[in-house]
N, C-alpha and C positions, 0 to 999 in steps of 0.2 A: 683621765684615771684608769689607774690600774687594778684590776680584776684577779688577783688570789685564790684560785681554789686548792685545796690541800685535802688530801686522806689521811687522816688520823690511825696510830694504830690500832686504834678500836675501829677498822671500815667506816669510822664514819667523817661525810664531808666535814669540809671547813671553808664557808667563802672569807675573805678580804677583799678592804676596796680603802685605795691610797689614793691620794693625788697622782699621775701620771708623768708627773717632770720631780725630778731631784734639788731639793728645796738647797742645795750647794751648791750646782750650777747649769740647772736644768735639763739635766741627762734623759733619757727617756727610759723610763725602768721597766717599759715592758720587754728590754732589751735585756736584765737584768737577770742575775741566777738568781735562785734559792736556797740557801745552805742552811745550815744551824751552825750557831754561835752562841756556843756555854748553854744550850739549852732554848732560844730565844730564834724561833723560825725568821729570820732574816731574808727582804728579795737588797743584791750588790749590785751597785750602783753601775753601769757599764765605762764611765768615765775616772772616775776617780776612787772605786772600790768603797766606797761608804757604805756602812751595812744598814738597812731600816729596818726595825721589828714591824712583820705585816700585820701583827695581834695592836700593837700601840702605836707604832707610827714614831718611836722614841729614836733616836741612833743607841750602837752598841756601840763601841771603840772598844779596841782590843788596846789596856797599856801596856808595855814591855818595861817594866821596871830597870833599870841602869846597872843595879846591884844586882841579876841574872836572874833575880826571886822567878815567883811565878808570875804566869799571865793574871792580872785584871781587867774585868769588866766593867767599864764603864756605861750609867744609859743617862741621854740627853735629850730630857723632854723636849713635845716641841717642836720637832723639826720636820714631820712630814702631815699632813692631816691624811686622817683613817676617818672616812665616812659609814654610815652603817646601812645595812643590808639585812634584806627580808630574804629568805629563800618558800618559793611555793613551787606542790607538784600542781599538776592540773591535766585528768586527760593524758598519764604519762610524758606530759610534756615538765620540765624542769624553766622557773623562771628564777632570774634573781632580779630585788629590787635595791634601784641604788635610791636612795633616799639623803642630798646631798646637803642636808643642816650644820649646823655648824656645832660642832658635839664640845664641848670642853669636860677635862679632864680634873681633880681638882687642884692639879699644879701647875696644866694647863694654857700659856694664855688664848687669851679670843684668837687672835690675827698669830698664825705661825709662819714661819720659814715655806715652807713652799706654796703657800697661798699667794707669793709673787710669781711663781711660773706658771703656776693654774693658773689665774687671771688673763696672763701671757697668752698662756697655749690657746682659750677660747675664745680669741679674740679681740682686748681690754687692754686697757691701757695698769701701766704700772704705778702712776703719778693717782697721788692721791685728789688732786687737784680734780680730776678730769675725770667726769660720771658717766661720759660716755661709755659704751660698748662692756664689755669683762662680765660679772655678774650680777650686776644690775640686770643687763640684756638678755641675759640667756633667762634668767628665774623674774625677772620684773620685780622685786623688790628684796633684792640684795642677793637672792640664792640660785641655787639652780635646781629648775623642779626633778620629780622622781622620773626617774629612767629604770624600763624595764627590760632585760637581755632574755630572749628566748634560749633555750639548751634544748 
């Protein structure tokens, strides 16, 4: 998983969590750069420069029309899995709690593209027929358990 910590203009912290491997070819997103793409905070894939919105997991595509008109930005949903997070502060320590539940938005399919590499990353099989390993092994019910990180 990739954990993205951002500081907003209002000096507030935002925490986002995405699958750690890019949905396109499995690149390690922890090596990607964070950049603004037309108002979207994106992580740029280190292998093929795909831009993934850290707040939604959607791919942001810059479209350059052949007629030379201005750049258009296209959003492609259902690319990178976004995990829910909870931030707690206890005795001066900051804890980020990751809940790896399957989240669906109105237009997002239940199985999304980054699931393939996320499953491979934690030691499972990419085959739908193979029930050994993968998310089931890690969580016991097809989902990973809650993870807590102390800062």
